[in-house]
C-alpha positions as CSV (number, residue, x, y, z in Angstrom):
1,M,0.0,0.0,0.0
2,I,1.4,3.4,-1.0
3,N,-0.9,5.5,1.2
4,T,0.8,5.0,4.6
5,K,2.3,8.5,4.9
6,L,-1.1,10.1,3.9
7,P,-3.6,7.4,4.9
8,K,-6.5,8.3,2.7
9,L,-7.5,8.3,-0.9
10,W,-5.1,10.8,-2.3
11,Y,-6.7,13.8,-4.1
12,G,-5.0,16.2,-6.4
13,G,-3.2,16.2,-9.7
14,D,-0.6,17.8,-12.0
15,Y,0.4,21.3,-11.0
16,N,2.7,23.6,-13.0
17,P,3.6,26.5,-10.8
18,E,6.6,27.4,-13.0
19,Q,4.1,28.7,-15.5
20,W,2.7,31.3,-13.0
21,D,3.9,34.1,-10.7
22,E,3.8,34.5,-6.9
23,E,0.3,36.2,-6.8
24,I,-1.2,33.1,-8.6
25,W,0.7,30.8,-6.2
26,K,-1.0,32.5,-3.2
27,E,-4.4,32.0,-4.8
28,D,-3.6,28.4,-5.6
29,D,-2.9,27.8,-1.9
30,R,-6.3,29.2,-1.0
31,L,-8.2,27.3,-3.8
32,F,-6.4,24.0,-3.1
33,K,-7.7,24.1,0.5
34,L,-11.2,24.9,-0.7
35,A,-11.1,21.9,-3.0
36,G,-9.6,19.5,-0.5
37,I,-6.5,19.0,-2.7
38,D,-3.8,17.1,-0.7
39,V,-1.4,15.9,-3.4
40,A,0.2,17.8,-6.2
41,T,2.2,16.2,-9.0
42,V,5.1,18.7,-9.8
43,N,8.1,18.9,-12.0
44,V,6.7,16.8,-14.8
45,F,8.1,18.9,-17.7
46,S,10.7,21.1,-16.1
47,W,13.9,19.7,-17.4
48,A,14.8,22.9,-19.4
49,L,14.2,25.0,-16.3
50,N,16.1,22.6,-14.0
51,Q,19.1,22.3,-16.2
52,P,19.8,25.3,-18.4
53,N,23.1,23.9,-19.6
54,E,25.3,20.9,-19.3
55,D,26.8,21.6,-15.9
56,T,24.2,23.9,-14.2
57,Y,21.2,22.8,-12.1
58,H,18.5,25.2,-10.8
59,F,16.2,23.7,-8.1
60,A,15.5,26.9,-6.1
61,W,12.0,27.2,-7.7
62,L,11.3,23.6,-6.9
63,D,12.5,24.0,-3.3
64,E,10.1,26.9,-2.9
65,T,7.2,25.1,-4.5
66,I,7.5,21.9,-2.4
67,D,8.0,23.9,0.8
68,R,5.0,26.1,0.1
69,L,2.8,23.2,-0.8
70,Y,3.7,21.3,2.3
71,R,3.2,24.3,4.6
72,N,-0.4,24.4,3.2
73,G,-1.1,20.7,3.8
74,V,-0.3,19.5,0.3
75,Y,2.1,16.6,-0.3
76,V,3.9,16.0,-3.6
77,C,4.2,13.3,-6.2
78,L,7.6,14.4,-7.4
79,A,8.3,13.8,-11.1
80,T,11.8,13.6,-12.6
81,S,11.1,16.0,-15.5
82,T,12.7,13.8,-18.1
83,G,9.7,13.5,-20.5
84,A,11.1,16.1,-22.8
85,H,14.7,17.1,-23.2
86,P,16.0,20.7,-23.3
87,A,16.7,22.5,-26.6
88,W,20.4,22.9,-25.8
89,M,20.8,19.2,-25.4
90,A,19.3,18.5,-28.9
91,R,21.6,21.1,-30.4
92,K,24.7,19.9,-28.8
93,Y,24.0,16.1,-28.9
94,P,21.9,15.3,-32.0
95,D,22.1,11.5,-31.1
96,I,19.3,12.3,-28.6
97,L,16.8,13.0,-31.5
98,R,14.6,10.2,-32.7
99,V,14.3,8.9,-36.3
100,D,10.6,8.3,-37.2
101,Y,9.0,5.4,-38.9
102,E,9.6,7.0,-42.4
103,G,13.3,7.3,-41.6
104,R,13.3,11.0,-41.0
105,K,15.5,12.5,-38.3
106,R,13.5,14.7,-36.0
107,K,14.4,18.3,-35.0
108,F,13.9,19.6,-31.5
109,G,10.2,19.9,-30.5
110,G,7.2,18.2,-29.1
111,R,7.7,15.8,-26.2
112,H,8.7,12.1,-25.9
113,N,11.2,13.2,-28.4
114,S,14.3,11.4,-27.0
115,C,15.8,8.2,-28.5
116,P,15.6,5.6,-25.7
117,N,18.9,4.2,-26.8
118,S,20.7,7.5,-27.0
119,P,23.7,7.5,-24.6
120,T,23.1,11.2,-24.1
121,Y,19.5,10.8,-23.0
122,R,20.3,7.9,-20.7
123,K,23.3,9.8,-19.1
124,Y,21.4,13.0,-18.4
125,A,18.1,11.4,-17.4
126,K,19.8,9.2,-14.9
127,R,21.9,12.2,-13.6
128,M,18.7,14.3,-13.2
129,A,17.0,11.6,-11.2
130,G,20.0,11.2,-9.0
131,R,20.2,15.0,-8.3
132,L,16.6,15.2,-7.4
133,A,16.7,12.1,-5.1
134,E,19.7,13.4,-3.3
135,R,18.2,16.8,-2.8
136,Y,14.7,15.7,-1.7
137,K,15.4,12.4,0.0
138,D,14.5,13.7,3.4
139,H,11.7,16.1,2.5
140,P,8.5,15.1,4.4
141,A,6.3,16.3,1.5
142,V,7.5,13.6,-1.0
143,L,5.1,10.7,-1.1
144,I,6.1,9.0,-4.4
145,W,8.4,9.4,-7.4
146,H,6.9,9.9,-10.9
147,V,9.5,8.9,-13.5
148,S,9.3,10.8,-16.8
149,N,5.7,10.9,-18.2
150,E,3.5,8.6,-20.4
151,Y,6.4,6.7,-22.1
152,G,5.7,5.9,-25.7
153,G,6.8,6.2,-29.3
154,Y,9.3,4.1,-31.2
155,C,12.7,5.2,-32.7
156,Y,14.5,3.9,-35.8
157,C,17.8,5.6,-35.6
158,D,21.3,4.1,-35.9
159,N,21.6,3.9,-32.1
160,C,18.4,1.8,-32.0
161,A,19.6,-0.4,-34.9
162,A,22.9,-1.2,-33.1
163,A,21.0,-1.8,-29.8
164,F,18.5,-4.0,-31.6
165,R,21.2,-6.2,-32.9
166,A,22.7,-6.5,-29.4
167,W,19.3,-7.3,-28.0
168,L,18.8,-10.0,-30.7
169,R,22.2,-11.6,-29.8
170,E,21.1,-11.8,-26.2
171,Q,17.7,-13.3,-27.1
172,Y,18.8,-15.8,-29.7
173,G,22.5,-16.4,-29.1
174,S,23.3,-17.3,-32.7
175,L,22.3,-16.2,-36.2
176,D,21.2,-19.8,-36.9
177,A,18.7,-19.7,-34.1
178,L,17.4,-16.3,-35.3
179,N,17.1,-17.4,-38.9
180,K,15.1,-20.4,-37.8
181,A,12.8,-18.3,-35.5
182,W,12.2,-15.7,-38.2
183,N,11.8,-18.3,-41.0
184,T,14.3,-16.3,-43.1
185,R,14.5,-18.7,-46.0
186,F,11.2,-17.1,-47.1
187,W,12.0,-14.4,-49.7
188,S,15.7,-15.0,-49.5
189,H,16.0,-13.2,-46.1
190,H,18.7,-15.4,-44.6
191,F,21.2,-13.3,-42.5
192,Y,24.9,-14.1,-42.6
193,D,26.1,-11.3,-40.3
194,W,24.4,-9.4,-37.5
195,E,25.1,-6.2,-39.3
196,D,22.8,-7.3,-42.1
197,I,19.8,-6.8,-39.8
198,V,18.1,-3.4,-40.2
199,V,15.2,-1.9,-38.3
200,P,11.8,-2.8,-39.7
201,N,10.1,0.4,-40.8
202,A,8.7,2.0,-44.0
203,L,12.2,1.8,-45.5
204,S,12.5,-1.9,-45.1
205,E,9.9,-4.5,-44.1
206,E,6.8,-2.5,-43.0
207,W,4.2,-0.2,-44.4
208,G,1.1,1.6,-43.1
209,G,2.3,1.4,-39.5
210,S,1.2,-2.2,-38.8
211,R,1.7,-4.2,-42.0
212,T,4.9,-6.2,-42.4
213,N,6.5,-8.7,-44.8
214,F,8.2,-10.5,-41.9
215,Q,6.2,-10.8,-38.7
216,G,9.2,-12.2,-36.8
217,I,11.4,-9.1,-37.1
218,S,8.5,-6.7,-36.6
219,L,7.3,-8.5,-33.5
220,D,10.8,-8.6,-32.0
221,Y,11.3,-4.9,-32.8
222,R,8.2,-4.1,-30.7
223,R,9.5,-6.2,-27.9
224,F,12.8,-4.4,-28.2
225,Q,11.4,-0.9,-28.2
226,S,9.2,-1.7,-25.2
227,D,12.3,-3.1,-23.4
228,S,14.4,-0.1,-24.4
229,L,12.0,2.4,-23.0
230,L,11.7,0.2,-19.9
231,E,15.5,0.3,-19.5
232,C,15.3,4.1,-19.5
233,Y,12.6,3.9,-16.7
234,K,14.8,1.5,-14.7
235,L,17.9,3.7,-15.0
236,E,16.0,6.5,-13.3
237,R,14.2,4.3,-10.8
238,D,17.5,2.7,-9.7
239,E,19.0,6.2,-9.1
240,L,16.0,7.2,-7.1
241,K,16.1,4.0,-5.0
242,R,19.8,4.6,-4.4
243,F,19.0,7.6,-2.3
244,T,15.4,6.9,-1.3
245,P,14.9,3.1,-1.0
246,D,11.6,3.5,0.9
247,I,9.8,6.0,-1.4
248,P,7.7,4.1,-4.0
249,V,8.4,4.8,-7.7
250,T,5.9,4.8,-10.6
251,T,5.3,6.1,-14.1
252,N,2.0,6.8,-15.6
253,L,0.6,4.2,-18.1
254,M,-2.1,4.7,-20.6
255,G,-4.5,1.8,-20.4
256,F,-4.5,-0.3,-23.6
257,Y,-1.7,1.8,-25.2
258,P,-0.5,-0.4,-28.0
259,E,3.3,0.1,-28.0
260,L,4.4,-1.1,-24.6
261,D,4.0,-4.5,-22.9
262,Y,2.6,-3.1,-19.6
263,F,2.7,-6.6,-17.9
264,K,6.4,-6.5,-18.2
265,W,6.6,-2.9,-17.1
266,A,4.5,-3.5,-14.0
267,K,7.0,-5.9,-12.6
268,E,9.5,-3.0,-12.4
269,M,7.0,-0.5,-10.7
270,D,6.2,-0.2,-7.0
271,V,2.6,0.7,-8.0
272,V,0.8,1.0,-11.3
273,S,-0.5,4.4,-12.2
274,W,-2.5,5.4,-15.2
275,D,-4.2,8.2,-17.1
276,N,-7.9,7.8,-17.8
277,Y,-9.4,9.8,-20.7
278,P,-12.6,8.3,-22.0
279,S,-14.8,10.3,-24.4
280,L,-18.4,11.1,-23.7
281,E,-19.3,8.1,-26.0
282,T,-16.8,5.6,-24.6
283,P,-18.8,2.6,-23.3
284,F,-18.5,2.6,-19.5
285,S,-17.8,-1.1,-19.6
286,Q,-14.7,-0.3,-21.7
287,T,-13.4,2.1,-19.0
288,A,-14.2,-0.5,-16.4
289,M,-12.2,-3.1,-18.3
290,T,-9.2,-0.7,-18.6
291,H,-9.3,-0.1,-14.8
292,A,-9.4,-3.9,-14.3
293,L,-6.4,-4.3,-16.6
294,M,-4.4,-1.7,-14.6
295,R,-5.4,-3.6,-11.4
296,G,-4.4,-6.9,-13.0
297,L,-0.9,-5.8,-14.1
298,K,0.3,-6.4,-10.5
299,N,-1.7,-9.3,-9.4
300,G,-4.7,-7.3,-8.2
301,Q,-2.8,-4.6,-6.3
302,P,-4.6,-1.3,-6.2
303,F,-3.4,1.3,-8.6
304,M,-3.1,5.1,-8.9
305,L,-5.5,7.1,-11.0
306,M,-2.8,9.6,-11.9
307,E,-4.7,11.7,-14.4
308,Q,-8.2,12.4,-15.5
309,T,-9.8,15.6,-16.6
310,P,-12.2,17.5,-14.3
311,S,-14.2,18.3,-17.4
312,V,-13.1,18.8,-21.0
313,Q,-10.1,17.4,-22.8
314,N,-8.3,19.0,-25.7
315,W,-6.9,16.4,-28.0
316,Q,-10.0,14.3,-29.0
317,P,-11.9,15.1,-32.2
318,Y,-14.9,16.3,-30.1
319,N,-14.0,17.4,-26.6
320,S,-17.3,17.4,-24.7
321,A,-17.7,18.7,-21.2
322,K,-18.4,16.2,-18.5
323,R,-22.0,16.6,-17.6
324,P,-22.9,17.5,-14.0
325,G,-22.1,14.6,-11.7
326,V,-20.1,12.6,-14.3
327,M,-16.6,13.6,-13.0
328,R,-17.6,12.4,-9.5
329,L,-19.2,9.2,-11.0
330,W,-16.1,8.4,-13.1
331,S,-13.8,9.1,-10.2
332,Y,-15.7,6.6,-8.0
333,Q,-15.7,4.1,-10.9
334,A,-11.9,4.2,-10.8
335,V,-12.0,3.7,-7.0
336,A,-14.5,0.9,-7.3
337,H,-12.1,-1.0,-9.7
338,G,-9.0,-0.5,-7.5
339,A,-7.8,3.1,-7.5
340,D,-6.4,4.3,-4.2
341,T,-6.0,7.9,-5.6
342,V,-8.2,10.3,-7.5
343,M,-6.0,12.8,-9.4
344,F,-6.4,15.2,-12.3
345,F,-4.6,16.7,-15.1
346,Q,-4.6,19.6,-14.4
347,L,-5.0,21.7,-11.2
348,R,-4.8,25.1,-13.0
349,R,-5.3,25.6,-16.7
350,S,-2.4,26.7,-18.8
351,I,-2.7,29.9,-20.8
352,G,-0.7,28.9,-23.8
353,A,0.3,26.0,-26.2
354,C,-1.6,22.9,-26.9
355,E,-3.1,22.2,-23.4
356,K,-4.6,25.6,-22.8
357,Y,-8.1,24.2,-23.5
358,H,-7.6,21.0,-21.4
359,G,-9.8,21.2,-18.3
360,A,-8.6,22.0,-14.8
361,V,-9.8,22.3,-11.3
362,I,-9.1,26.0,-11.5
363,E,-10.4,27.4,-14.8
364,H,-9.1,30.4,-16.7
365,V,-11.5,32.6,-14.8
366,G,-9.3,31.9,-11.8
367,H,-11.8,31.6,-9.0
368,E,-13.9,29.0,-7.2
369,H,-17.3,30.1,-8.6
370,T,-17.5,27.5,-11.4
371,R,-19.5,24.3,-11.7
372,V,-16.3,22.3,-12.2
373,F,-14.6,23.7,-9.1
374,R,-17.7,23.2,-7.0
375,E,-17.9,19.5,-8.0
376,C,-14.2,19.0,-7.4
377,A,-14.5,20.6,-3.9
378,E,-17.5,18.4,-3.1
379,L,-15.7,15.3,-4.1
380,G,-12.7,16.4,-2.0
381,K,-14.9,16.6,1.1
382,E,-16.3,13.1,0.5
383,L,-12.8,11.6,0.1
384,Q,-11.8,13.2,3.4
385,L,-14.8,11.6,5.1
386,L,-14.1,8.1,3.6
387,G,-10.6,8.2,5.2
388,D,-8.8,5.0,4.9
389,R,-11.8,2.6,4.8
390,L,-11.2,1.6,1.1
391,L,-7.4,1.6,1.0
392,D,-5.8,-1.6,-0.3
393,A,-9.2,-3.3,-0.7
394,R,-9.1,-6.0,-3.4
395,S,-11.3,-7.7,-6.0
396,D,-12.7,-11.1,-5.2
397,A,-13.5,-12.1,-8.8
398,K,-13.9,-15.7,-9.7
399,V,-13.8,-14.9,-13.4
400,A,-10.8,-13.7,-15.4
401,I,-10.1,-12.6,-18.9
402,I,-6.6,-13.0,-20.3
403,F,-5.0,-10.1,-22.2
404,D,-1.5,-10.2,-23.8
405,W,0.3,-7.4,-25.6
406,E,2.5,-9.7,-27.6
407,N,-0.6,-11.6,-28.8
408,R,-2.0,-8.2,-29.8
409,W,1.1,-7.3,-31.7
410,G,1.0,-10.6,-33.5
411,I,-2.6,-10.2,-34.6
412,E,-2.1,-6.6,-35.7
413,L,1.0,-7.6,-37.7
414,S,-0.7,-10.6,-39.3
415,S,-1.1,-10.7,-43.0
416,G,-4.7,-11.8,-43.0
417,P,-7.2,-13.1,-42.4
418,S,-9.3,-10.0,-41.9
419,V,-8.7,-6.3,-41.4
420,A,-11.9,-6.2,-39.3
421,L,-10.2,-8.4,-36.5
422,N,-9.4,-6.1,-33.6
423,Y,-8.0,-7.9,-30.5
424,V,-9.0,-5.3,-28.0
425,E,-12.5,-5.1,-29.3
426,E,-12.9,-8.9,-29.2
427,V,-11.7,-9.0,-25.6
428,H,-14.1,-6.2,-24.7
429,K,-17.0,-8.1,-26.1
430,Y,-16.5,-10.8,-23.4
431,Y,-15.8,-8.3,-20.7
432,D,-18.9,-6.3,-21.6
433,A,-21.1,-9.4,-21.5
434,L,-19.9,-10.1,-17.9
435,H,-20.2,-6.5,-17.0
436,R,-23.8,-6.3,-18.1
437,L,-24.5,-9.4,-15.9
438,H,-22.8,-7.7,-13.0
439,I,-20.2,-10.5,-12.7
440,Q,-17.0,-9.4,-11.0
441,T,-14.2,-9.9,-13.6
442,D,-10.4,-9.6,-13.4
443,M,-8.1,-8.9,-16.4
444,I,-4.9,-10.9,-16.2
445,G,-1.8,-11.7,-18.2
446,V,-0.7,-15.0,-19.7
447,E,1.8,-15.6,-16.8
448,E,-0.8,-15.2,-14.1
449,H,-1.7,-18.1,-11.8
450,L,-5.1,-19.5,-12.9
451,E,-5.9,-21.5,-9.7
452,R,-7.7,-18.7,-7.9
453,Y,-10.3,-18.4,-10.6
454,E,-13.2,-20.7,-11.6
455,V,-13.6,-19.4,-15.1
456,V,-10.8,-18.2,-17.4
457,I,-11.5,-16.7,-20.8
458,A,-8.9,-16.2,-23.5
459,P,-10.4,-14.5,-26.6
460,V,-8.5,-14.8,-29.8
461,M,-5.4,-16.4,-28.2
462,Y,-3.6,-16.4,-31.5
463,M,-0.1,-16.7,-29.9
464,V,0.4,-19.5,-27.4
465,K,3.6,-19.1,-25.5
466,P,5.6,-22.0,-24.0
467,G,3.9,-23.5,-20.9
468,F,0.5,-21.7,-21.4
469,A,-1.4,-24.7,-22.9
470,E,-0.1,-27.0,-20.2
471,R,-1.2,-24.6,-17.4
472,V,-4.6,-24.4,-19.0
473,E,-4.8,-28.2,-19.1
474,V,-4.0,-28.3,-15.4
475,F,-6.5,-25.6,-14.6
476,V,-9.3,-27.4,-16.5
477,S,-8.5,-30.8,-15.2
478,R,-8.9,-29.6,-11.7
479,G,-12.4,-28.3,-12.3
480,G,-12.0,-24.9,-14.0
481,T,-13.8,-23.7,-17.1
482,F,-11.7,-22.4,-19.9
483,V,-13.2,-20.4,-22.8
484,T,-11.3,-19.6,-26.0
485,T,-12.3,-18.6,-29.5
486,F,-11.7,-18.6,-33.2
487,F,-8.2,-17.7,-34.4
488,S,-6.6,-19.2,-31.3
489,G,-3.5,-21.5,-31.0
490,I,-2.2,-20.5,-34.4
491,V,1.4,-19.6,-33.7
492,N,4.2,-19.8,-31.1
493,E,6.0,-16.9,-29.5
494,H,8.0,-16.3,-32.7
495,D,4.9,-16.0,-34.8
496,L,5.6,-19.4,-36.5
497,V,2.6,-21.5,-37.2
498,T,2.2,-24.5,-34.9
499,L,1.9,-27.4,-37.3
500,G,-0.6,-30.3,-36.9
501,G,-3.8,-28.3,-37.1
502,Y,-5.4,-25.3,-35.3
503,P,-5.8,-24.5,-32.4
504,G,-2.3,-26.0,-32.0
505,K,-1.4,-26.6,-28.5
506,L,-4.9,-25.9,-27.3
507,R,-6.3,-28.7,-29.5
508,K,-6.1,-31.3,-26.7
509,V,-7.9,-29.3,-24.1
510,T,-10.6,-28.0,-26.5
511,G,-11.2,-31.3,-28.2
512,I,-11.6,-29.8,-31.7
513,W,-9.7,-29.3,-34.9
514,A,-10.1,-26.2,-37.1
515,E,-9.6,-27.0,-40.7
516,E,-10.3,-23.6,-42.3
517,I,-10.8,-19.9,-41.4
518,D,-13.4,-18.0,-43.4
519,A,-13.3,-14.2,-43.3
520,L,-16.7,-12.6,-43.7
521,F,-17.2,-9.2,-45.3
522,P,-18.7,-6.5,-43.0
523,D,-22.2,-6.8,-44.5
524,R,-22.3,-10.6,-44.2
525,H,-23.1,-12.9,-41.2
526,N,-23.5,-16.5,-40.4
527,Q,-25.6,-18.0,-37.6
528,M,-24.8,-20.1,-34.5
529,V,-27.8,-22.4,-34.2
530,M,-28.2,-24.3,-31.0
531,R,-28.8,-28.0,-31.3
532,S,-31.0,-27.8,-28.2
533,P,-31.4,-25.4,-25.3
534,R,-28.3,-25.3,-23.0
535,G,-28.7,-23.2,-19.9
536,H,-29.6,-19.7,-21.1
537,L,-28.5,-20.5,-24.7
538,E,-31.3,-21.3,-27.1
539,G,-32.4,-20.6,-30.7
540,S,-30.1,-18.9,-33.2
541,Y,-27.5,-16.1,-32.9
542,N,-25.7,-14.0,-35.6
543,C,-22.0,-14.2,-35.9
544,G,-19.3,-12.7,-38.2
545,I,-15.8,-11.4,-38.8
546,L,-14.2,-14.9,-38.8
547,C,-15.7,-18.3,-38.9
548,D,-13.5,-21.3,-38.0
549,V,-14.6,-24.4,-39.8
550,I,-14.0,-27.0,-37.1
551,H,-14.4,-30.7,-36.4
552,A,-15.2,-32.2,-33.0
553,E,-12.5,-34.5,-31.6
554,G,-14.2,-35.6,-28.4
555,A,-15.9,-32.2,-27.8
556,E,-19.7,-32.0,-27.6
557,V,-21.2,-29.9,-30.4
558,V,-23.5,-27.4,-28.8
559,A,-24.3,-25.2,-31.8
560,E,-23.8,-25.4,-35.6
561,Y,-23.4,-22.9,-38.4
562,G,-26.7,-22.0,-40.1
563,S,-25.5,-21.1,-43.6
564,D,-22.8,-21.3,-46.3
565,Y,-20.8,-24.4,-47.3
566,Y,-20.0,-25.2,-43.7
567,R,-23.7,-25.2,-42.6
568,G,-24.3,-27.9,-40.0
569,M,-20.7,-27.9,-38.9
570,P,-19.8,-27.0,-35.2
571,S,-19.8,-23.3,-34.2
572,L,-19.8,-23.8,-30.4
573,T,-18.3,-26.8,-28.6
574,V,-17.6,-27.8,-25.0
575,N,-15.1,-30.5,-24.1
576,R,-15.0,-32.3,-20.8
577,F,-11.4,-32.5,-19.7
578,G,-10.7,-34.0,-16.3
579,K,-13.0,-32.4,-13.8
580,G,-13.6,-29.2,-15.9
581,K,-14.7,-28.0,-19.3
582,A,-13.2,-26.1,-22.2
583,W,-15.5,-24.1,-24.5
584,Y,-14.6,-23.1,-28.1
585,V,-16.5,-20.3,-29.7
586,A,-15.7,-20.6,-33.4
587,S,-16.8,-17.2,-34.6
588,S,-17.4,-13.6,-33.3
589,P,-21.0,-13.7,-32.1
590,E,-23.5,-11.0,-31.3
591,A,-23.7,-9.6,-27.8
592,R,-26.9,-11.5,-26.8
593,F,-25.1,-14.8,-27.4
594,L,-22.1,-13.8,-25.2
595,Q,-24.4,-12.8,-22.3
596,D,-26.3,-16.0,-22.6
597,L,-23.1,-18.1,-22.7
598,M,-21.5,-16.2,-19.8
599,R,-24.7,-16.6,-17.7
600,T,-24.8,-20.3,-18.4
601,I,-21.1,-20.8,-17.4
602,C,-21.4,-18.7,-14.3
603,D,-24.6,-20.5,-13.2
604,E,-22.7,-23.8,-13.5
605,H,-20.1,-22.5,-11.1
606,G,-22.6,-20.7,-8.8
607,I,-21.0,-17.4,-9.6
608,E,-23.6,-14.7,-8.8
609,A,-24.0,-11.0,-9.8
610,V,-22.7,-8.4,-7.4
611,L,-26.2,-7.0,-7.4
612,N,-29.0,-7.5,-10.0
613,A,-29.0,-3.9,-11.1
614,P,-30.9,-2.5,-14.1
615,C,-29.2,-1.7,-17.4
616,G,-26.9,1.3,-17.2
617,V,-26.1,0.8,-13.6
618,E,-22.6,-0.7,-12.7
619,T,-22.0,-2.7,-9.6
620,V,-18.4,-3.5,-8.4
621,R,-17.2,-5.0,-5.2
622,R,-13.9,-4.5,-3.2
623,V,-13.0,-6.5,-0.1
624,K,-10.8,-5.5,2.8
625,D,-10.2,-7.6,5.9
626,G,-13.2,-9.8,5.0
627,Q,-15.5,-6.8,4.7
628,E,-17.3,-6.2,1.4
629,V,-17.8,-2.8,0.0
630,T,-20.2,-2.6,-3.0
631,F,-20.1,0.4,-5.4
632,V,-23.3,1.2,-7.3
633,L,-22.7,3.5,-10.2
634,N,-25.6,4.9,-12.2
635,H,-24.3,5.8,-15.7
636,T,-27.7,6.9,-16.9
637,A,-29.5,10.3,-16.9
638,E,-32.4,8.8,-14.9
639,S,-32.8,7.7,-11.3
640,A,-32.5,3.9,-10.8
641,A,-33.8,1.5,-8.2
642,V,-31.4,-1.4,-7.3
643,P,-32.7,-4.4,-5.4
644,L,-30.4,-5.3,-2.4
645,G,-31.8,-8.8,-1.7
646,D,-31.8,-9.8,1.9
647,A,-28.7,-7.9,2.9
648,V,-28.5,-4.7,5.1
649,Y,-26.0,-2.1,4.1
650,I,-24.8,1.3,5.2
651,D,-24.0,4.0,2.6
652,L,-20.5,5.2,3.4
653,L,-21.1,8.5,1.7
654,T,-24.3,9.4,3.7
655,G,-24.2,7.2,6.8
656,R,-27.7,6.0,6.0
657,E,-28.8,2.4,6.3
658,Q,-29.9,0.8,3.0
659,Q,-32.0,-2.4,2.6
660,V,-34.5,-4.0,0.2
661,T,-34.0,-1.3,-2.5
662,C,-31.3,1.3,-3.1
663,E,-32.3,4.5,-5.0
664,V,-29.4,5.9,-7.0
665,P,-29.9,9.3,-8.7
666,A,-28.9,10.1,-12.2
667,H,-25.1,9.9,-12.5
668,G,-25.1,9.1,-8.8
669,V,-23.0,6.8,-6.6
670,R,-23.7,4.6,-3.6
671,I,-20.9,3.0,-1.7
672,L,-22.4,0.2,0.4
673,Q,-20.8,-1.7,3.2
674,K,-22.6,-4.9,4.1
675,L,-23.7,-5.0,7.8
676,S,-25.8,-8.2,7.9
677,V,-28.2,-10.5,6.2
678,H,-31.8,-10.5,7.4
């Protein structure tokens, strides 16, 4: 738990006092108290101010800022400022500048503009982290370190090419092993010297950002770039730990951001933090799934909500204001799914450059008489009242969905079978079905232990890594239920096809063989026709995108295709394996089917809804010291009545007892602690 020094849900956000003068600082102090702000993230993009030249460091402004905040009851999340290098550094050391996907050398500008394999960047970023840690190691205001900011973006420069070849040597040991893993006899790509290997971009193997002639090299380059950026994080982290071993270290992630393998990153972070920026039209189940993924990165450990906007954003095509109550609702949604902080970008709006229209607690008008400020202040008071009652509370889910970044990269780089196949969307379809049924669900990685779950779902598990199929077999044989889908078990970790028939190493546990894969055009569908009712499954359901033409090899055929040349062949099977079952969903079905399937499977395991709430109302449970806390979140514009069954609860926000039925206002929240069962 990170909240020991300030034992409550931290409340605050990014603060940029260097953009303002002393009169504004005084007003900030007053307004922060009114809003209940108790944590400020500072020094995020101040490298140029902190280090005006190679040998000079200026921290007086930061000393003054941290001291002033602490005197006024505000702690700090102290960033290392290394998210954007200074102009003098780019001029003097051009190796720090990235080369883009098209092979063009960048000039100074923007942010995340440093090559992760630049010796210059690594030298000065590490040195900056050390200077800060040494200076502030004993300051009582410092709660946590924030390394750089929103890592991302690939580089294709000569430094990266050389580092890539060194990375490949370490991974494969020999060119013979690499040539075999990449299948380089295809198109005369055999490598005779490590220097023959060039980075895969628009000048070599790739085009369009995600299309490639050679999946092996492109997949490895994504692994390498994720590892390279992670090495930069670790360099700074290790410097911070050298001076402050007891202060936790994090960096802010970005949900389902495609370029970095966050499961690998989370192993190196004391706590996961992330930035949540849904649009007005983002399904709230998708936001819930992203929170669950952030929780799942570190085996269910609570995370930090590092950024969200109090109202508008500035970088989406349509930047709608959050309607009254929605900021509070979405803040508590984060807490419900595992956040132990509620923080914003930003505390005061900038007056220039690209973020001047990004929302803030303190708007450009500069006073507290705005709707946004009033809502922020009200939330601040509630979080003070909640104290530490929710800190370190965990999920008690019995259902888990597997997500894997390398599997995602493999699918996105695949030449076929359909441009309509989107891994994240397919995963969300299953999460959304469970979410609508109010079934508590975790998001986990392929290395996670499966034993604590009763149902594990692996949608579109295209890439099966060593040991995964065997762990699934053990899980199912002991009584678990495993669900996988079309386009699963196709390749190994090098993106080489597993011979012997799809779904490869999952063939034994699923009891089926997939002979063909049919890609359907967007305006065409097939049907999954039930042979007979099974649980909540009955009748016929539409399906599309891909249809696996499969044969049962011991599995029971539950549904068949309704049309085309494979009419009458299996579209849904279940295989008894030891004490458990493995389901195979051979196509991408409509939402109604997935809800019926998930309800059927959960009923078989006795897995019940958190609460049987109406459509548009989300229910989530956290457990601490054996005590259940249930969040009821109304995402609709109308009041909703939620039946509570035979339990008696107390609403932690109002102190009122709740039983039989709980009324939740439009965009309202109830946080219910179970007292007893009558």
